[in-house]
C-alpha positions as CSV (number, residue, x, y, z in Angstrom):
1,M,103.8,76.3,81.6
2,Q,107.0,76.8,83.1
3,P,109.9,74.6,81.9
4,D,111.1,71.8,84.3
5,F,114.7,72.1,83.2
6,K,117.5,74.3,84.3
7,I,119.8,76.1,81.7
8,V,123.0,77.9,82.6
9,A,124.5,80.0,80.0
10,L,128.3,80.6,80.7
11,V,129.6,84.0,79.4
12,S,133.0,85.7,79.0
13,V,134.3,89.4,78.4
14,G,134.5,89.9,74.6
15,Q,136.9,91.9,72.5
16,H,135.9,94.2,69.6
17,P,138.1,92.9,66.7
18,K,138.9,96.4,65.5
19,S,138.9,98.5,68.5
20,G,140.2,95.9,71.1
21,R,137.2,97.4,73.6
22,A,135.5,95.1,76.1
23,R,132.2,94.1,74.9
24,R,130.0,91.1,75.0
25,A,131.2,88.0,73.2
26,E,129.2,87.4,70.2
27,Q,129.0,83.6,70.5
28,D,128.3,83.9,74.4
29,A,125.7,86.3,73.6
30,R,123.9,83.7,71.2
31,A,124.1,81.2,73.9
32,V,122.2,83.6,76.3
33,E,119.8,84.2,73.5
34,L,118.9,80.6,73.1
35,G,118.8,80.1,76.8
36,L,116.1,82.9,77.1
37,R,114.3,81.3,74.4
38,L,114.0,78.1,75.9
39,C,113.1,78.9,79.5
40,G,112.9,82.8,79.4
41,E,113.9,84.7,82.7
42,K,114.6,81.5,84.4
43,V,117.9,81.1,82.4
44,Q,120.9,81.4,84.7
45,V,123.9,83.4,83.2
46,L,127.1,82.9,84.8
47,H,130.6,84.5,84.6
48,A,133.8,83.7,86.2
49,G,135.9,87.0,86.5
50,D,135.4,90.6,88.0
51,V,132.1,91.5,89.1
52,A,133.1,95.3,88.2
53,E,133.5,94.7,84.6
54,E,131.0,96.8,82.7
55,S,130.7,94.8,79.8
56,L,129.0,92.2,81.7
57,R,125.9,94.9,81.9
58,S,125.5,94.1,77.8
59,Y,124.3,90.5,78.8
60,A,122.0,91.7,81.4
61,G,120.5,94.4,79.0
62,M,119.1,91.1,76.9
63,G,116.2,91.1,79.4
64,L,117.8,89.7,82.7
65,K,117.1,90.4,86.1
66,Q,120.0,88.8,87.7
67,M,123.6,87.3,86.9
68,R,125.7,85.4,88.9
69,V,129.6,86.2,89.0
70,L,132.1,83.9,90.5
71,Q,134.8,86.3,91.8
72,Q,138.1,85.4,90.1
73,S,141.3,87.4,89.6
74,A,142.8,87.6,86.0
75,S,145.5,85.0,87.0
76,A,142.9,82.4,87.9
77,D,141.6,79.3,86.0
78,A,138.1,80.1,85.4
79,S,137.5,76.7,84.0
80,L,138.1,75.0,87.5
81,A,135.8,77.6,89.3
82,L,133.1,77.0,86.6
83,G,133.4,73.3,87.1
84,D,133.1,73.3,90.8
85,Y,130.3,75.5,90.5
86,L,128.4,73.4,88.0
87,S,129.3,70.2,90.0
88,E,127.4,71.6,93.1
89,H,124.2,73.1,91.3
90,Q,123.8,70.2,88.9
91,P,122.0,72.2,85.8
92,D,120.4,70.2,83.1
93,I,122.1,72.0,80.0
94,V,125.1,74.2,80.1
95,L,125.4,76.7,77.0
96,T,128.7,78.2,76.1
97,G,130.3,79.9,73.2
98,V,132.7,77.8,70.7
99,R,135.7,80.0,72.2
100,A,136.6,83.3,73.9
101,E,137.2,86.5,72.1
102,S,139.9,87.6,74.7
103,G,142.7,85.6,76.9
104,E,143.9,82.4,75.7
105,S,140.7,81.9,73.5
106,S,141.8,78.1,73.1
107,G,138.2,76.9,72.9
108,M,138.9,74.1,75.6
109,T,136.4,75.3,78.2
110,P,133.4,73.4,77.2
111,Y,135.7,70.1,76.8
112,L,137.0,70.7,80.1
113,L,133.8,71.2,81.8
114,A,132.4,68.5,80.1
115,E,135.3,66.0,81.2
116,K,134.8,67.2,84.8
117,L,131.2,66.7,85.1
118,G,131.1,63.5,83.2
119,W,128.5,64.6,80.7
120,P,128.4,64.5,76.7
121,L,129.3,67.5,74.8
122,V,127.7,68.4,71.7
123,T,129.8,71.2,69.7
124,R,128.9,74.2,67.3
125,I,125.0,73.9,67.9
126,A,122.5,76.2,66.0
127,D,119.4,75.2,68.0
128,I,117.7,73.1,70.3
129,A,114.5,72.5,68.6
130,R,112.8,70.4,71.5
131,I,113.2,69.1,75.1
132,E,110.8,66.3,76.0
133,N,111.2,63.3,78.6
134,G,114.8,64.0,79.5
135,E,115.9,64.4,75.9
136,A,116.9,67.2,73.8
137,E,116.9,67.5,69.8
138,I,119.4,69.5,68.9
139,L,120.5,70.9,65.3
140,Q,124.2,70.9,64.9
141,A,125.8,73.5,62.4
142,L,127.7,72.0,59.6
143,P,129.9,73.6,56.8
144,R,128.3,75.2,53.7
145,G,124.6,75.9,55.8
146,Q,124.0,72.1,56.5
147,R,122.5,70.7,59.8
148,R,122.9,67.5,61.4
149,A,120.0,66.4,63.8
150,I,121.0,65.0,67.0
151,K,119.3,63.4,70.1
152,V,121.1,63.5,73.6
153,R,120.1,62.6,76.9
154,L,120.0,65.5,79.8
155,P,122.4,66.8,81.3
156,F,125.0,67.7,78.7
157,V,127.1,70.5,77.5
158,A,126.6,72.5,74.3
159,S,129.0,75.1,72.5
160,V,126.7,77.6,70.6
161,D,127.9,78.4,66.9
162,N,127.7,81.5,65.0
163,A,124.9,79.8,63.0
164,A,122.6,80.3,66.0
165,A,120.0,83.0,66.2
166,E,121.3,86.4,66.6
167,P,121.1,87.8,70.0
168,R,118.7,90.5,70.8
169,Q,119.9,94.0,71.0
170,S,120.9,95.1,74.7
171,A,119.2,97.8,76.4
172,Y,121.2,100.3,78.4
173,G,118.4,100.8,81.2
174,P,117.6,97.2,82.1
175,G,121.2,96.3,82.0
176,R,122.1,99.0,84.6
177,R,119.1,97.7,86.9
178,A,119.9,94.1,86.8
179,E,121.5,92.7,89.8
180,L,125.1,91.3,89.5
181,E,125.5,88.8,92.4
182,N,128.9,88.7,93.5
183,L,129.8,85.0,94.7
184,P,133.3,84.9,96.3
185,W,134.8,81.7,95.2
186,V,138.0,79.7,95.8
187,E,140.2,80.4,93.0
188,T,143.2,78.5,91.5
189,A,146.2,80.1,89.9
190,D,146.6,79.2,86.1
191,E,150.3,78.4,86.3
192,V,150.4,77.1,82.6
193,R,149.2,80.6,81.6
194,A,151.6,82.5,83.8
195,S,154.4,80.9,81.7
196,F,152.9,82.5,78.5
197,E,154.3,85.5,76.8
198,E,152.0,87.7,75.0
199,A,153.1,90.3,72.2
200,P,151.3,92.0,69.4
201,A,150.5,90.0,66.3
202,R,152.0,91.2,63.0
203,K,150.4,91.2,59.8
204,R,152.0,88.7,57.4
205,P,152.9,90.1,54.1
206,K,150.8,89.1,51.1
207,R,152.3,87.1,48.8
208,L,152.7,88.3,45.1
209,K,151.1,86.2,42.4
210,V,153.6,85.7,39.7
211,V,152.0,85.5,36.2
212,K,154.0,83.1,33.9
213,A,152.3,83.8,30.7
214,K,154.2,83.6,27.3
215,T,151.7,84.5,24.7
216,A,149.5,87.8,24.4
217,A,146.1,85.7,25.1
218,E,147.7,84.3,28.3
219,R,148.7,88.0,29.3
220,F,145.3,89.3,28.6
221,K,143.5,86.5,30.6
222,A,145.7,87.0,33.5
223,A,145.2,90.8,33.5
224,T,141.5,90.6,33.2
225,A,141.1,87.8,35.8
226,K,139.6,88.7,39.0
227,S,139.4,86.3,42.4
228,Q,135.9,85.9,43.9
229,G,136.7,88.1,47.0
230,D,138.2,90.9,45.0
231,G,135.2,93.0,44.6
232,G,135.7,93.2,40.7
233,R,133.5,94.9,38.1
234,V,130.7,93.3,35.9
235,I,129.9,94.8,32.7
236,K,126.5,94.2,31.3
237,D,123.4,95.4,29.7
238,Q,125.5,97.9,27.6
239,P,125.1,99.0,23.8
240,P,128.1,97.3,22.0
241,R,130.1,100.7,21.5
242,E,129.9,101.4,25.3
243,Q,130.9,98.0,26.1
244,A,134.0,98.1,23.7
245,Q,134.9,101.6,25.5
246,A,134.4,99.9,29.0
247,I,136.8,97.0,28.2
248,F,139.4,99.3,26.5
249,D,139.3,101.6,29.5
250,L,139.7,98.3,31.7
251,L,142.6,97.1,29.9
252,L,144.2,100.5,29.8
253,E,143.8,100.7,33.7
254,E,145.3,97.1,34.2
255,G,148.5,98.1,32.1
256,V,147.7,95.7,29.2
257,L,147.5,98.4,26.7
258,R,150.0,101.3,26.8
């Protein structure tokens, strides 16, 4: 049975955190995955930007036969074009990532779209459990792996969190064969962004931990303490002599014994 609701997943051009190369955005891909699970190939994937961008094929390779691209230049305000398109086509659910991986990465797009459309916004969702009688049951991601159950009437806008299901692997062949429909669209220059100045970010120096220990016991404790994320060593299940030797070697390495 085909679903009687329409879902639009908004995607952007991602950026690899190490190399900086263009890729599919992680959260946007999770939004597409959620849309595919809810309504299959009927999900509509929409991008505002350049139809020639190769990274868009990574989304198409998830099993899409078609994507729509609102042709916009790099200096245009994509949120205005997306808002006009959604106002004209009136889908039931709009899925986005929490924030983009490139550009301003402000995370304001779902808020601006919800305000323009006059729809409710549900942030950081992990799943949509059920859609019945014009109402959706949503699981919202909370800190420490917790979930909150929410019911919201259609239509609505939702931003998809990293806690959502991982996106399926993109297949190269189907991605190349998919149709990227280019829709010429009126664009509005983003005057606020034009006034920004961008520069490479510099790493902040790490603060040195100053150990103020007076007694030998305090110096021993400070030298052998390990932070949780430090990847320290664990000594266990060793005979007493080997364990003592391991502790002795560790104290020599840390400079406690000389």
